[in-house]
N, C-alpha and C positions, 0 to 999 in steps of 0.2 A: 754770372755769377761764379763767385769766389769757390774755390775748393779747398776744404778744411782738412782733409785726410792728408796735404803734406804735413800741417801743425799740429801733430801730434800731442797730448796732454800726456801726464806722467802717471796718469790713470785714469778707466774708467769713470771716479768721481772729479775728473779735475785735478784741482789742485789739494783739493780736501777741504775747501772753506767751508762749505756747507755740513759736511761731515763731521767735519770738527766743531763747529756750532752744536749743533745736534748731539753731539758727544758730551760737552760742556751743559749744557740745558738738560740733559737727562743726568747726569751727576748729580744736580743740585735738585733736582726733581726726585730722584730716587732716595737721597739722604733726606729730604723733608719727609718722604712718605715711612721711611722705616722706622724717626723718631715718633712718629704717629700710632703706626701698626703694629712695630714688636710688643713693645706692652698690651696691647690690645691681642696679636695674632698667638704669639709665640705659648701661652697657656693652653689653646686650642689645638694650636699644631704640632708642639711638641709627644704630645702621649702619642698621636696619629702616625708621626715620623718614630716615633720608638716602637710602635707595634707592626708597625710595617719593617724596620730591619729586624726584628727577632723573626718574622716571618722569612725573610730573606736567608737569614741565617739558618733558617731550617730547611726551608730549601735547598740550599748549598749543602749542606749536610746530607739531606735525602737524594741528591743528584751522587755526590761522592760513594755511597754507601749502598745505593740500588744499582750501581752502574751505570749510569748518565740516562738519556733520553729515552732509552727501552724499557730501562731497568724500570722508572717512573713510570712507566704505563702498565708494565705486567706485573711488578709487584706491589703498587700502588692504585694502581687502577687510577692513575690521570688520564685525560684526555689529551689529544695531539695540541689543540690549541689553550690550555691550561697550561701546558709546559712552556708551551712559546710564550705564554703571557709573560711568566713566571722568569723566565730565561731574559725576555725583553726587559722587566722589572728591576731583576740583577744587573742587566748593563750597563741600566740608566743610573743607577743605584754605584754601583762600584768601578763601573768603567772597563770590565772585563766580562767574558763569559765564565760562568760558573765550573766549566770545566781548565781552565787554565789559573783561574783566581786562587791566592793561596791567602791565608787570613793570617798574618803576623803573629807567632808564637800557638800556632792553632795545628797540631797534624790530626791525622786520623790512622789509627790502626787498624787497619780493614781485615785482616789475620785475625784477628781479636774479635772484632766484630762479628765476621760470619761463625767462627766457632762459637762462639757467645748465643747467637741468631738460630743457630742448628741447634744447638741444647735445648733451647727456650722452645722450639718447635717440637723437639721431642717428648720433654716430660710432661707429663698427663696433668690437665687441669691448668696447663700456662696458658 
């Protein structure tokens, strides 16, 4: 019986012939599907994506104005699992944790926010 361990291949895929063929076939298939599916799916998916994006933008703002994980729980009453789900969704959408992600052109004046929220809570009927 031959010992093929001494005849190493360049990668676990061997020389990549099957992988290359699969990649080409997938590209052709996905292009064909996009031609048909994009005009049908886009009107349905865009509003859903827009809503999810607005939700995640609000979550990012709440994260920073409430002081992160514990602040969302104590100030907004979010459950641990709800915070974890939102963090996960945010990371999938934006590629970073909301604590370190920065929206270009957006800044938060936390001192002004805290001062304004303190006045709003102290004023009667607010």
